[in-house]
C-alpha positions in Angstrom: 0.1 0.0 0.0 1.4 3.7 -1.1 0.8 6.7 0.7 -0.3 9.3 -1.6 -0.7 13.3 -1.1 -2.6 15.0 -3.7 -2.4 18.6 -3.5 -5.8 20.3 -5.1 -9.4 18.7 -5.1 -10.1 19.8 -8.7 -11.0 17.1 -11.4 -7.5 16.0 -11.9 -6.2 15.4 -8.3 -10.0 13.8 -7.2 -9.9 11.7 -10.2 -6.5 10.3 -9.2 -7.6 10.0 -5.7 -10.4 8.3 -6.4 -8.5 5.8 -8.8 -6.0 4.8 -5.9 -8.1 4.6 -3.1 -10.3 2.0 -5.0 -6.7 0.6 -5.5 -6.2 -0.2 -1.7 -3.9 2.9 -1.4 -4.0 5.5 1.2 -4.6 9.4 0.0 -4.6 12.5 1.6 -6.1 15.4 -0.1 -5.0 19.0 0.5 -7.1 21.9 -0.5 -6.1 25.8 0.2 -9.6 26.8 -0.3 -13.0 26.4 2.0 -14.5 23.8 -0.8 -13.4 21.2 -2.8 -13.8 20.7 -6.7 -11.4 23.4 -8.0 -12.8 25.7 -10.3 -15.8 23.5 -11.5 -17.3 24.2 -8.2 -20.8 24.7 -8.3 -22.9 26.2 -5.6 -26.9 26.1 -5.1 -28.2 29.5 -4.7 -31.9 30.2 -4.8 -32.6 26.7 -6.3 -30.1 27.2 -9.2 -26.8 25.7 -9.5 -24.2 28.6 -10.1 -21.0 28.0 -11.7 -18.7 29.8 -9.4 -15.9 30.2 -11.6 -17.2 30.5 -15.0 -19.3 28.1 -17.1 -18.0 24.4 -17.4 -19.8 22.4 -20.1 -18.8 18.7 -20.4 -18.3 17.2 -23.9 -16.0 14.3 -25.0 -15.6 11.8 -27.8 -14.0 9.8 -25.7 -16.3 6.7 -24.3 -14.1 5.6 -21.6 -14.4 9.4 -19.8 -17.8 9.4 -20.5 -18.3 6.1 -18.8 -16.4 7.2 -16.0 -17.7 10.5 -15.1 -21.3 9.2 -15.6 -20.8 7.0 -12.5 -20.6 10.1 -10.4 -24.0 11.8 -11.5 -26.5 11.9 -14.3 -25.8 14.4 -17.4 -28.8 16.3 -19.3 -29.0 16.9 -22.7 -27.7 20.5 -22.5 -26.0 21.6 -26.2 -23.7 24.6 -25.8 -25.0 27.2 -28.3 -23.3 30.3 -27.4 -24.0 33.9 -29.0 -21.7 36.7 -29.7 -22.8 40.2 -29.1 -20.9 42.5 -31.4 -21.5 46.1 -32.7 -25.1 46.0 -31.7 -25.8 42.9 -33.4 -26.5 39.2 -32.1 -24.5 36.2 -33.9 -24.5 32.6 -33.7 -21.4 30.6 -32.9 -19.7 28.7 -33.7 -19.2 30.5 -37.2 -22.1 28.8 -39.3 -24.6 29.7 -41.8 -26.7 31.5 -39.2 -23.6 33.4 -38.6 -22.9 34.2 -42.2 -26.6 35.0 -42.9 -26.3 38.0 -40.2 -23.1 38.9 -41.6 -23.9 39.1 -45.3 -27.5 38.1 -46.0 -26.4 34.7 -47.8 -28.0 31.5 -47.1 -26.2 29.4 -49.8 -23.3 27.5 -48.2 -21.3 28.1 -51.7 -22.0 31.7 -51.5 -20.8 31.7 -47.6 -17.5 29.4 -48.9 -17.0 32.1 -51.7 -17.0 35.0 -49.4 -14.6 33.6 -47.1 -12.1 32.2 -49.9 -12.3 35.9 -51.3 -11.5 37.5 -48.2 -8.7 35.0 -46.7 -7.0 34.3 -50.1 -4.2 37.0 -49.7 -3.4 35.5 -46.4 -2.8 31.9 -47.2 0.5 32.2 -49.2 2.8 31.5 -46.1 2.5 29.7 -42.9 0.7 32.1 -40.1 3.0 33.9 -37.8 0.8 34.8 -35.1 -3.1 34.6 -34.2 -3.9 37.4 -36.2 -2.4 35.9 -39.5 -4.2 32.4 -38.5 -7.4 33.8 -38.2 -7.4 36.0 -41.5 -6.1 32.9 -43.4 -9.0 30.9 -42.1 -12.0 33.3 -42.1 -10.9 36.4 -43.6 -11.1 40.1 -42.6 -15.0 40.5 -41.7 -15.5 37.5 -39.3 -11.8 38.7 -37.8 -12.6 42.3 -37.6 -16.2 41.8 -36.0 -16.0 38.6 -34.1 -12.9 37.6 -33.3 -10.2 40.5 -32.9 -11.2 42.5 -30.0 -13.0 39.6 -28.1 -9.1 37.9 -28.0 -7.7 41.1 -27.3 -9.6 41.7 -24.2 -9.4 38.1 -23.2 -5.7 37.8 -23.4 -4.6 41.1 -22.4 -2.1 41.7 -25.5 -2.5 42.5 -29.6 -3.7 39.4 -31.6 -0.4 39.6 -33.6 1.4 38.9 -30.1 -0.3 35.8 -29.8 0.6 32.5 -31.0 -1.3 31.3 -34.0 -2.0 27.8 -32.4 -4.5 29.4 -29.9 -7.2 29.6 -32.7 -5.8 27.0 -35.2 -8.6 24.7 -34.6 -11.4 27.1 -35.1 -14.7 25.7 -36.2 -16.4 27.0 -39.0 -19.5 25.5 -40.2 -21.4 25.6 -43.5 -24.7 24.0 -42.0 -27.5 25.7 -39.8 -25.9 24.0 -36.7 -25.3 25.8 -33.7 -23.7 23.2 -31.6 -20.5 24.6 -30.5 -19.1 21.3 -29.9 -18.6 18.3 -32.3 -17.9 15.6 -29.6 -20.4 12.6 -29.6 -21.1 13.2 -26.0 -22.1 16.7 -24.2 -24.1 17.6 -21.3 -24.2 19.3 -17.7 -24.4 17.1 -14.3 -28.3 17.3 -13.2 -27.5 18.8 -9.8 -24.2 20.5 -10.7 -20.3 19.4 -10.6 -19.5 19.6 -6.7 -21.7 16.4 -6.2 -19.5 14.7 -8.8 -16.0 15.4 -6.8 -18.2 14.8 -3.5 -18.5 11.2 -4.5 -15.1 10.8 -5.7 -13.7 11.7 -2.6 -16.6 9.8 -0.4 -14.0 6.9 0.4 -12.7 5.1 3.7 -9.0 5.2 2.2 -9.2 9.3 1.6 -8.8 12.2 4.2 -9.7 15.5 2.9 -8.0 18.6 4.7 -9.4 22.0 3.4 -8.0 25.5 4.0 -4.6 23.9 4.3 -1.6 25.7 1.9 0.8 23.1 1.2 3.5 25.2 -0.1 3.4 26.8 3.8 4.8 23.6 4.9 6.2 22.0 1.8 9.1 20.2 3.4 7.2 18.8 6.2 4.3 17.3 3.8 7.1 15.9 1.4 8.8 13.8 4.5 5.6 12.0 5.2 4.4 10.8 1.8 6.0 8.4 -0.8 4.5 10.0 -3.8 3.2 13.5 -4.2 0.6 14.8 -6.7 0.8 18.5 -7.4 -1.7 20.2 -9.4 -0.8 23.8 -8.5 1.4 25.9 -10.4 4.6 24.2 -11.5 7.0 27.2 -11.3 5.2 28.2 -7.9 6.4 24.7 -6.6 9.8 25.5 -7.3 10.0 28.7 -6.0 10.1 30.6 -9.5 13.8 29.2 -9.9 13.7 29.6 -13.7 11.4 32.5 -13.6 7.7 33.2 -13.5 5.4 31.7 -15.8 2.5 33.9 -17.3 -1.4 33.4 -16.7 -4.6 34.9 -17.2 -6.8 35.6 -14.0 -10.8 36.1 -14.2 -12.9 38.2 -11.9 -16.5 37.1 -11.7 -19.4 39.5 -10.7 -22.7 37.7 -9.7 -26.2 39.4 -9.9 -29.7 38.1 -9.1 -32.7 38.8 -10.3 -36.3 38.5 -9.4 -37.2 38.0 -13.0 -37.5 34.3 -14.5 -35.2 35.3 -17.7 -32.4 37.8 -18.3 -30.7 37.0 -21.9 -32.7 34.0 -23.0 -29.3 32.1 -23.6 -26.8 30.1 -21.2 -23.8 31.9 -22.7 -23.7 35.2 -24.7 -20.1 36.6 -25.5 -19.5 40.2 -25.6 -17.0 41.2 -28.3 -16.3 44.7 -28.2 -13.4 46.4 -26.2 -15.8 49.2 -24.7 -17.6 46.3 -22.6 -15.1 45.3 -19.9 -16.5 41.8 -19.7 -15.7 38.8 -21.9 -19.3 37.1 -21.3 -22.4 36.9 -19.4 -23.6 33.5 -18.1 -26.9 32.7 -17.1 -27.0 29.7 -14.8 -30.4 28.1 -14.6 -30.3 27.7 -18.7 -27.6 24.9 -18.0 -30.6 22.9 -16.4 -33.6 24.3 -18.0 -34.6 25.9 -15.3 -38.1 27.4 -14.7 -37.5 29.3 -11.2 -39.2 32.3 -11.1 -36.0 34.4 -10.5 -32.6 33.9 -12.4 -28.6 34.5 -11.2 -26.0 35.8 -14.2 -22.3 36.0 -14.0 -20.1 38.5 -15.5 -17.0 37.4 -16.4 -13.9 39.9 -16.6 -10.7 39.2 -17.8 -7.7 40.1 -15.5 -3.9 40.3 -15.6 -2.4 37.9 -13.7 -0.2 38.4 -10.3 1.2 36.5 -7.4 -1.6 36.0 -5.1 -4.5 36.1 -7.9 -6.0 32.9 -9.1 -4.5 31.3 -12.1 -7.2 30.4 -14.8 -5.3 30.2 -18.6 -1.8 29.8 -19.1 -0.3 31.7 -21.8 1.5 29.0 -24.0 3.6 31.6 -26.1 7.2 30.6 -27.2 8.7 32.5 -24.3 6.7 30.8 -21.8 7.0 27.2 -23.3 10.9 27.6 -23.0 10.6 28.5 -19.2 8.3 25.6 -18.7 10.7 23.2 -20.3 12.9 24.4 -18.0 10.7 23.4 -15.3 9.5 20.1 -16.6 13.1 18.9 -16.8 13.7 19.4 -13.3 10.6 17.8 -12.3 11.8 14.7 -14.2 14.7 14.6 -11.6 12.5 13.6 -8.7 10.0 10.6 -9.1 8.4 11.5 -5.5 6.5 14.2 -7.0 4.5 13.9 -10.2 2.6 17.2 -11.5 -0.9 17.3 -13.3 -3.8 19.2 -14.4 -3.9 22.4 -16.3 -1.4 24.2 -13.7 1.0 21.4 -13.0 1.5 21.0 -16.7 0.9 24.2 -17.8 -1.3 23.3 -20.7 -5.1 24.3 -21.5 -7.1 21.1 -20.9 -10.4 20.6 -21.0 -12.3 18.5 -18.4 -12.6 15.5 -20.5 -8.8 15.8 -20.7 -7.9 16.5 -17.6 -10.0 13.0 -16.3 -8.3 11.2 -19.4 -4.8 12.2 -18.1 -5.5 11.4 -14.8 -6.9 8.1 -15.3 -3.6 7.2 -17.5 -1.3 8.3 -14.6 -3.5 6.1 -12.2 -3.2 3.1 -14.5 0.3 3.8 -14.9 1.2 3.8 -11.2 -1.2 0.7 -10.3 0.5 -1.4 -13.2 4.0 -0.4 -12.1 3.1 -1.4 -8.5 1.9 -4.7 -9.6 5.0 -5.4 -11.5 
C-alpha cells in the first residue's frame, strides 16, 4: 500500500485520488480553498446551480471518459449554443450559416464559402506567424474584425499579432445551420451541478480531505510524510520560481440576482467589443433548463495575473514554453513528485482531457506497483 498526498481537490486530483483509493492505497487530499472541486465548483443559490468560476460544459468523444464521469452524476442533454454580441448585433457561434446570414445576408453554403475564400486568399500564401494571420487565413477580414479581434485581445490582454497562431488553429467554421459549439459525441451538464461529482469521488474510507490547507506553507514537512505527491498547482510556484515566473491570465466574476425569470434567454453570450469590460455573461439556470421564477447571472472579466491571484489560463507562447520546459526537466529528476492538470502541466486542458490524463497516470502507477 502506497501513501499518496494529492495537492488540490479539482478534477485531476479527485479523479486520481478516487482511482488510487479504490486500488487500496491511502490518499490525503489537501485543498487551500474552503471547498472541494476546484474551478468546477458549483453552489446551489436560490435553487439554481451557480458555476462559481465560470461556465463548465462537459463534452467528449472519449467513451472511456464519458462512462467514467457518468458513474458520479446523471447528465442532461444540454447543448452549448453560445451567442456573440458585437457592434449592436447578435451572432451565432460557432461560425456557421446563421452567422454568415447575419453578416452578409447569404443563405447558400457555396456563397458563404466564396465570401470567405475571397477575403482569406491573400493570407494563405505563407505559414501564419501569429493569431491574427491565422484567423485571417481561416475566415477572412469581416469575421476577424467583427467576431475575433477585440474579444481575443480583451481575453488575453495583448494584441492578436503578439499571440501564437495555435490558439485559434482549430477555429470551427461550418457551412450548415448547426449551432452546436462542440463536435463531440457526448455533451451535457450534470443534473445538480459538478460539486456532487467530486464529493462522490472523494467519499471513500481511504481518502482524507484537509480544507484550508496550504501545501507550500509547509512543503518540506508534507514531502517528508508521503511516498508520492501529486501536485496540481502552478509548477513554477512549486519550484519557487527558480527559472522565472510563467504567465497566466486570471478572471474576476460578478454575480447578480434578479427577481424575474429570464435575463438573456441563453446560457452564454460573449461580448466582443472592447468598450464592454466583460467577455461574457452566463445565465446559470439555462444549463439545466430551469423554470425558477428568479435568475442569476455572472459577468466574467478578464484580468492580468499577479502573484496571489487565481491563475486560470496559461499563456502558452514561445517564451513561456521555453521557461516551462526547464521546470518540466527539473520535475523529471524527482520521482516522488508528479505534476498534473492545467497548472501542473502548464497546458490548456478541457475537463475530459484532465480526466483522461488522471486516469492514465493512475493506471500507470497501478501497473508499475503490480510489476
